C-alpha positions in Angstrom: 1.0 46.1 -1.4 -1.3 43.5 0.2 -3.8 45.4 2.4 -6.6 42.9 2.4 -5.0 40.6 5.0 -5.9 40.4 8.7 -6.7 43.6 10.6 -3.6 45.3 11.9 -2.7 43.8 15.3 -1.5 45.7 18.3 1.1 43.5 19.8 0.8 45.1 23.3 -2.8 44.1 23.5 -2.6 40.4 23.0 0.6 38.4 23.8 -0.4 35.6 21.5 -0.5 38.0 18.6 2.9 39.4 19.6 4.6 36.1 19.5 2.9 35.2 16.2 4.4 38.4 14.7 7.8 37.5 16.2 7.6 34.0 14.7 6.5 35.3 11.3 9.5 37.6 11.1 12.1 35.3 12.7 11.4 32.0 11.0 12.9 33.0 7.7 16.0 34.4 9.4 16.3 31.1 11.3 16.0 29.1 8.0 18.6 31.3 6.4 21.0 30.9 9.3 20.4 27.2 9.6 21.3 26.7 6.0 24.5 28.6 6.1 25.5 27.0 9.4 25.1 23.6 8.0 27.3 24.5 5.0 29.9 26.0 7.3 29.8 23.2 9.9 30.1 20.5 7.2 32.6 22.4 5.1 35.2 19.6 5.4 32.7 17.0 4.2 31.4 19.2 1.4 34.9 20.0 0.2 35.6 16.3 -0.2 32.3 15.6 -2.0 32.1 18.6 -4.4 35.6 20.1 -4.5 38.0 17.2 -4.7 41.8 17.8 -4.9 45.0 16.0 -4.0 45.5 18.7 -1.4 42.8 18.8 1.3 43.6 22.4 2.2 43.0 23.5 -1.5 39.7 21.6 -1.4 38.6 23.3 1.8 39.6 26.7 0.5 37.5 26.1 -2.6 34.5 25.1 -0.5 34.9 28.1 1.8 35.6 30.4 -1.2 32.3 29.3 -2.7 30.7 30.0 0.6 32.0 33.6 0.5 31.3 34.2 -3.2 27.6 33.3 -2.7 27.4 36.3 -0.4 28.1 38.6 -3.3 24.5 37.9 -4.4 23.2 39.3 -1.2 23.6 43.0 -2.0 21.7 42.4 -5.3 18.9 40.7 -3.3 19.0 43.5 -0.8 18.4 46.1 -3.5 15.5 44.2 -5.2 13.8 42.7 -2.1 14.5 45.6 0.2 13.1 48.1 -2.3 10.1 45.8 -2.8 9.5 45.9 1.0 9.6 49.7 1.0 7.3 50.0 -2.0 4.8 47.1 -1.6 5.1 46.4 2.1 7.1 44.3 4.6 4.8 41.3 4.4 4.9 41.0 0.6 8.7 40.9 0.7 8.8 38.4 3.5 6.6 36.0 1.6 8.7 36.2 -1.5 12.0 35.8 0.3 11.0 32.6 2.1 9.8 31.0 -1.1 13.2 31.7 -2.8 15.0 30.4 0.3 13.1 27.1 0.1 14.2 26.7 -3.5 17.9 27.2 -2.6 17.7 24.7 0.3 16.0 22.1 -2.0 18.8 22.4 -4.5 21.4 21.7 -1.9 19.4 18.7 -0.7 19.4 17.0 -4.1 22.8 18.1 -5.3 24.9 15.2 -7.0 28.5 14.9 -5.9 31.6 15.4 -8.0 31.9 11.7 -8.5 28.5 11.7 -10.2 28.6 14.7 -12.5 32.2 15.9 -12.4 32.9 19.7 -12.7 29.2 20.4 -12.8 29.0 19.6 -9.1 31.0 22.6 -7.7 29.3 24.8 -10.4 25.8 23.7 -9.2 26.7 24.2 -5.6 27.8 27.8 -6.4 24.5 28.4 -8.3 22.5 27.1 -5.3 24.4 29.3 -2.9 24.0 32.3 -5.2 20.2 31.8 -5.2 20.2 31.4 -1.5 22.2 34.6 -1.1 19.8 36.5 -3.3 16.8 35.3 -1.4 18.1 36.2 2.0 19.4 39.6 0.8 16.2 41.3 1.7 15.2 39.1 4.6 17.0 40.8 7.4 15.9 44.4 6.5 12.3 43.4 5.8 11.9 41.2 8.9 13.6 43.7 11.2 11.5 46.6 9.8 8.4 44.4 10.4 9.4 43.7 14.0 10.4 47.2 14.9 7.3 48.8 13.3 4.9 46.3 15.0 6.7 46.8 18.4 7.2 50.5 18.4 7.3 50.7 22.2 9.7 47.8 22.6 11.9 48.0 19.5 14.9 46.5 21.0 13.1 43.5 22.4 11.1 42.8 19.3 14.1 43.2 16.9 16.4 41.1 19.1 14.5 38.0 18.1 16.3 38.2 14.8 19.4 37.0 16.7 17.5 34.8 19.1 16.2 32.9 16.0 19.8 32.6 14.7 20.8 31.2 18.1 18.0 28.6 17.9 19.0 27.7 14.3 22.6 27.3 15.5 21.4 25.2 18.4 19.6 22.8 16.1 22.4 22.9 13.5 25.0 22.1 16.2 22.9 19.3 17.5 22.8 17.8 14.0 26.6 18.3 13.8 27.2 16.5 17.1 24.8 13.7 16.3 25.9 13.0 12.7 29.7 13.2 13.4 29.5 10.9 16.4 26.8 8.4 15.3 27.7 7.9 11.7 30.9 6.7 10.0 32.7 8.9 7.6 31.3 6.9 4.7 27.7 7.3 6.0 28.2 11.0 6.7 29.5 11.6 3.2 27.0 9.3 1.5 23.8 10.7 3.0 24.2 12.0 6.5 25.2 15.6 5.6 21.9 15.9 3.6 19.7 15.2 6.6 19.9 18.8 8.0 18.9 20.2 4.6 15.8 18.0 4.6 14.9 19.3 8.1 15.5 22.9 7.0 13.3 22.4 3.9 10.4 21.2 6.2 10.6 24.5 8.1 9.9 26.6 5.0 6.1 25.8 4.5 5.5 26.5 8.2 7.1 29.9 7.9 5.2 30.6 4.7 1.9 29.7 6.4 2.6 32.0 9.4 3.7 34.9 7.3 0.6 34.7 5.2 -1.6 35.2 8.3 0.0 38.3 9.8 -0.8 41.9 9.1 1.2 44.6 7.5 2.9 47.0 10.0 0.9 50.1 11.2 3.8 52.4 10.5 4.1 51.3 6.9 0.4 51.7 6.4 0.6 55.3 7.8 3.2 56.6 5.4 3.3 57.4 1.8 5.8 54.9 0.3 8.6 56.3 -1.9 8.7 54.9 -5.5 12.6 55.2 -5.6 13.9 53.9 -2.2 17.3 52.9 -3.6 17.9 56.3 -5.2 16.7 58.1 -2.2 19.0 56.0 0.0 22.1 56.3 -2.1 21.7 60.0 -2.9 20.5 61.4 0.4 21.4 58.9 3.0 24.7 57.4 1.9 26.4 58.4 5.2 23.8 56.4 7.1 24.5 53.4 4.9 28.2 53.6 5.6 27.7 53.9 9.3 25.2 51.0 9.4 27.8 48.8 7.5 30.3 49.7 10.1 27.9 48.7 12.9 27.4 45.3 11.3 31.1 44.5 11.2 31.5 43.3 14.8 28.4 41.2 14.8 29.1 39.5 11.5 32.8 38.8 12.0 32.1 37.3 15.4 29.2 35.3 13.9 31.4 33.7 11.3 34.3 33.3 13.6 32.1 31.1 15.8 30.7 29.3 12.8 34.3 28.5 11.7 35.2 26.9 15.1 34.3 23.2 14.1 36.6 23.5 11.1 39.3 25.3 13.2 39.1 22.6 15.9 39.5 19.8 13.3 42.1 21.4 11.0 44.2 23.6 13.3 43.9 22.2 16.8 43.7 18.6 15.7 40.6 18.0 17.9 37.8 15.6 16.9 35.2 17.4 14.7 32.5 16.7 17.2 34.4 18.8 19.7 33.8 21.9 17.7 30.1 21.2 17.4 29.7 20.8 21.2 31.3 24.2 21.6 29.1 25.9 19.1 26.1 24.2 20.7 26.9 26.0 24.0 27.4 29.2 22.1 24.0 28.8 20.4 22.3 28.4 23.8 23.8 31.7 25.0 22.6 33.6 21.9 19.1 32.0 21.9 18.3 33.0 25.5 20.5 36.0 25.8 19.5 38.1 22.8 16.0 39.0 24.0 17.3 39.9 27.4 19.8 42.3 25.7 17.1 43.7 23.4 14.9 44.4 26.5 17.8 46.0 28.3 18.6 48.2 25.2 15.1 49.6 25.4 16.0 51.0 28.8 19.6 52.1 28.5 20.2 52.6 24.8 21.7 50.4 22.0 25.1 52.0 21.3 26.3 51.9 24.9 25.8 48.2 25.1 27.4 47.7 21.7 30.4 49.8 22.5 31.1 48.0 25.7 31.0 44.6 24.1 33.3 45.8 21.3 35.8 47.0 23.8 35.7 43.6 25.5 36.3 41.9 22.2 39.4 44.1 21.7 41.0 43.4 25.0 40.1 39.7 25.4 40.1 37.9 22.0 43.9 37.7 21.7 44.4 36.1 25.2 41.5 33.7 24.5 43.1 32.4 21.3 46.6 32.4 22.9 45.3 30.2 25.7 43.3 28.0 23.3 46.2 27.2 21.1 48.5 26.5 24.0 46.0 24.2 25.8 43.8 22.8 23.0 41.0 20.6 24.5 37.2 20.3 24.5 37.0 22.3 27.7 39.1 25.2 26.5 37.4 25.3 23.2 34.0 25.4 24.9 35.2 28.2 27.2 36.5 30.2 24.3 33.4 29.9 22.2 31.1 30.6 25.2 33.0 33.8 26.0 32.9 35.0 22.3 29.2 34.0 22.1 28.4 36.0 25.2 30.1 39.1 23.8 28.5 38.5 20.4 25.1 38.2 22.1 25.6 41.5 23.9 26.4 43.3 20.7 23.9 41.6 18.3 21.0 41.7 20.7 21.0 45.5 20.4 22.1 45.8 16.8 18.8 45.3 14.8 16.9 48.1 16.5 20.0 50.3 16.3 20.1 49.7 12.5 16.4 50.4 12.2 16.8 53.7 13.9 19.5 54.7 11.4 16.9 55.0 8.6 13.4 56.6 8.2 10.5 54.3 7.5 10.4 55.2 3.8 13.8 53.6 3.2 14.2 51.5 6.3 14.0 48.0 4.7 16.2 49.0 1.8 18.7 50.7 4.1 19.0 47.8 6.5 19.0 45.2 3.8 21.8 46.9 1.8 23.9 47.8 4.8 23.7 44.4 6.3 24.3 42.6 3.0 27.3 44.6 2.1 28.8 44.2 5.6 28.1 40.5 5.9 29.8 39.3 2.6 32.9 41.4 3.1 33.5 40.8 6.8 31.5 37.6 7.5 30.9 35.5 4.4 34.6 35.5 3.5 35.8 35.3 7.1 36.4 31.5 7.2 38.3 31.9 3.9 40.4 34.8 5.3 41.2 33.0 8.5 42.1 29.7 6.8 44.3 31.6 4.3 46.0 33.6 7.1 46.7 30.4 9.1 48.3 28.9 6.0 50.2 32.1 5.2 51.5 32.8 8.7 51.6 29.3 10.2 50.0 30.8 13.3 46.8 29.5 14.9 46.3 33.0 16.3 45.0 34.3 13.0 41.3 34.2 14.1 42.1 36.5 17.0 43.9 39.0 14.8 41.0 39.2 12.4 38.5 39.8 15.3 40.7 42.6 16.7 40.7 44.3 13.3 37.0 44.2 12.8 36.3 45.3 16.4 38.4 48.5 15.7 36.3 49.2 12.6 33.1 48.7 14.4 34.1 50.9 17.3 34.9 53.8 15.0 31.5 53.4 13.2 29.6 53.4 16.5 31.4 56.6 17.8 30.6 58.5 14.6 26.9 57.2 14.5 26.4 58.5 18.1 27.8 61.9 17.1 26.1 62.4 13.7 22.8 60.5 14.1 22.3 61.1 17.8 21.6 57.4 18.4 21.7 56.2 22.0 
């Protein structure tokens, strides 16, 4: 554990220090989200460049399948980096994860196409995504523990910046999507345009590394005796907490990746221009960026689970009508309205989620517990969501498949929240 860094800061005393802590914890999460959004947003382009096939649907399924498979590395990263955070400290884990993230982003930036290196192209893309998945495996748990433990009086507000940073990353990624798909020709986009966002993302990494190196370890971690076996302690004594935390993640991650899928859905299923989907996600990103801290602040006053249950119920009753109207009246206006509504509900749920997850686990296993729960839930219900939805649309011939998937995950999440309230007494 690095204990020779800056003296522990009290966020409540100096606002500048408070926002330095928020930036340190959130910038890696933003970089992670930006990278996967770019891959998701440009899935159609990437499928043509790295997964060529006579059938465009097969190429797209291969690209989205690779997107999902890479998430299988996240639980492994969660075990190693989450346990490292519980043994050596939150700061040490955050420094390591952002270095690994930068390597994964660099590999995507320089990746040769299928036309250049043949079958090695999709293999190398998969390897880059696996490295990225491993590196971000411990990011969420370590960063959320860092924020919650520095902001003990305002856990919801501090932790909500995890999703506000995702919203900011989505805002920037969507802006890239709109600009590149409207200003460049298809040949320019496939030749070099799609790499531009990866270059931008790579430039963020050193800034995050610098900020993280200058902040202090959390007071709560310094006050406890770290366990030497956080993974064993978690799986033997707290397995029920892990299952409930996974269930709580389901609604947030399925709605996340449903929104991420919208540019592809707009282009492939609704036959709208690809830029239309990016405009819609841009609106959604604005809602998440500015709404998450407000929800986090509200959750400090009224409780997390109440807000999360209310938004889950709204997902259940509204998502089917939203997609029914969207498929019947496909246009930029209806797509923007649909994405805005889903983003509003997703913001309400996710703004309260990080602090809720942190409260599921004691400090000794908090980073491992959150990392493992989050990175089991995300691959199963989020990383493969675009693949599930595309496959369901092909199988059923119905453009309502995204709505059915969201209803299913909302039901799972609601059950988990109800049990967590009863067993763990979380408000």
